C-alpha positions as CSV (number, residue, x, y, z in Angstrom):
1,Q,179.1,176.7,-13.6
2,V,178.6,179.9,-11.6
3,Q,180.4,183.1,-12.2
4,L,180.6,185.7,-9.3
5,V,181.7,189.3,-9.6
6,E,182.3,191.5,-6.6
7,S,182.2,195.3,-6.5
8,G,182.1,198.1,-4.1
9,G,185.5,197.9,-2.5
10,G,187.7,200.9,-2.0
11,L,189.7,203.1,0.4
12,V,187.9,204.4,3.4
13,Q,188.6,205.8,6.8
14,A,188.2,204.1,10.2
15,G,184.6,204.4,11.3
16,D,183.2,204.6,7.8
17,S,180.7,202.3,6.1
18,L,180.9,200.4,2.9
19,R,178.6,198.2,0.9
20,L,179.9,195.3,-1.2
21,S,177.9,193.6,-3.9
22,C,178.3,190.3,-5.7
23,V,176.4,189.5,-8.8
24,A,176.0,185.8,-9.8
25,S,175.6,184.4,-13.2
26,A,173.5,181.4,-12.5
27,R,170.3,180.0,-13.7
28,T,169.3,178.9,-10.2
29,F,170.8,181.6,-7.9
30,N,168.2,180.9,-5.2
31,S,169.5,177.3,-4.9
32,Y,172.9,178.5,-3.5
33,C,174.0,179.6,-0.1
34,M,176.0,182.8,-0.5
35,A,178.9,183.8,1.7
36,W,181.6,186.4,2.1
37,F,185.2,185.7,3.0
38,R,188.2,188.0,3.4
39,Q,191.9,187.6,3.3
40,A,194.6,190.0,4.5
41,P,198.3,189.6,3.4
42,G,200.0,186.8,5.1
43,K,196.8,185.5,6.8
44,E,194.4,182.7,6.1
45,R,191.1,183.3,4.4
46,E,188.6,184.3,7.0
47,F,184.9,183.6,7.2
48,V,182.8,186.8,7.3
49,A,179.1,185.9,6.7
50,V,176.8,183.5,5.0
51,I,173.1,183.6,4.1
52,S,170.9,180.6,3.2
53,W,169.3,180.3,-0.2
54,T,166.0,181.4,1.2
55,G,167.5,184.2,3.2
56,G,166.0,182.9,6.4
57,T,169.3,182.0,8.1
58,T,172.4,184.2,8.5
59,L,175.7,183.5,10.3
60,Y,178.6,185.9,11.0
61,G,182.2,185.6,12.0
62,D,182.9,186.7,15.5
63,S,185.0,189.6,14.4
64,V,182.2,191.2,12.4
65,E,179.1,190.3,14.4
66,G,177.1,193.4,15.1
67,R,178.9,195.5,12.5
68,F,178.3,193.7,9.2
69,T,175.0,192.6,7.6
70,I,174.6,190.1,4.8
71,A,171.5,190.2,2.5
72,R,170.4,188.8,-0.8
73,D,168.0,189.8,-3.6
74,N,167.3,186.6,-5.5
75,A,165.4,188.6,-8.2
76,K,168.6,190.4,-9.0
77,N,171.0,187.4,-8.5
78,T,172.8,189.6,-6.0
79,V,174.2,189.3,-2.5
80,Y,175.3,192.3,-0.4
81,L,177.6,192.9,2.5
82,Q,176.9,196.1,4.5
83,M,179.9,196.9,6.5
84,N,179.7,199.5,9.3
85,S,182.2,200.9,11.9
86,L,185.1,199.7,9.8
87,T,188.5,199.5,11.4
88,S,192.0,198.8,10.0
89,E,191.6,195.2,11.0
90,D,188.9,194.9,8.3
91,T,191.4,195.6,5.5
92,G,191.7,192.8,3.0
93,V,190.5,191.3,-0.2
94,Y,186.8,190.4,0.1
95,Y,185.5,187.4,-1.8
96,C,182.0,186.1,-2.4
97,A,181.4,182.4,-2.7
98,A,178.6,180.0,-3.4
99,A,177.8,176.5,-2.1
100,S,174.9,174.1,-2.0
101,T,174.8,174.0,1.8
102,I,175.5,176.5,4.5
103,A,179.1,176.5,5.8
104,N,181.8,178.7,7.3
105,E,184.9,177.0,5.9
106,A,186.4,178.1,2.6
107,A,187.0,174.6,1.5
108,D,183.3,173.9,1.5
109,Y,182.6,176.5,-1.2
110,N,182.6,175.5,-4.8
111,Y,182.5,178.9,-6.6
112,W,184.4,182.0,-5.9
113,G,184.7,185.5,-7.3
114,Q,187.9,187.3,-8.0
115,G,187.6,189.6,-4.9
116,T,187.4,193.3,-4.3
117,Q,190.0,195.2,-2.2
118,V,188.9,197.0,1.0
119,T,191.4,199.2,2.6
120,V,190.6,201.0,5.9
121,S,193.0,203.7,7.0
122,S,193.4,204.6,10.6
């Protein structure tokens, strides 16, 4: 079993930056692909970014490409999401997730954190 705990969310202004962190409790953290999803009220959970277990491959959702960066530190069992040039459309609950293979669908992920709220004022 894998436990994931997100942190770093908060209230920011449009144009600001924010860095989210997700710490995993897992014996083999480097065996998992790690992803970020987000969900706004009344909307489906949306893919944000994923990174392979080696860190050699990253994928981003169209709405965040060029603004967000995903990274991981396997020595610390941590995955990060650096968010720049935030807009009100980025508001939502951000979740980290883990899976054995790389994917961009929420249904493909086996483990989820509880989420951290990001609110961007405009």
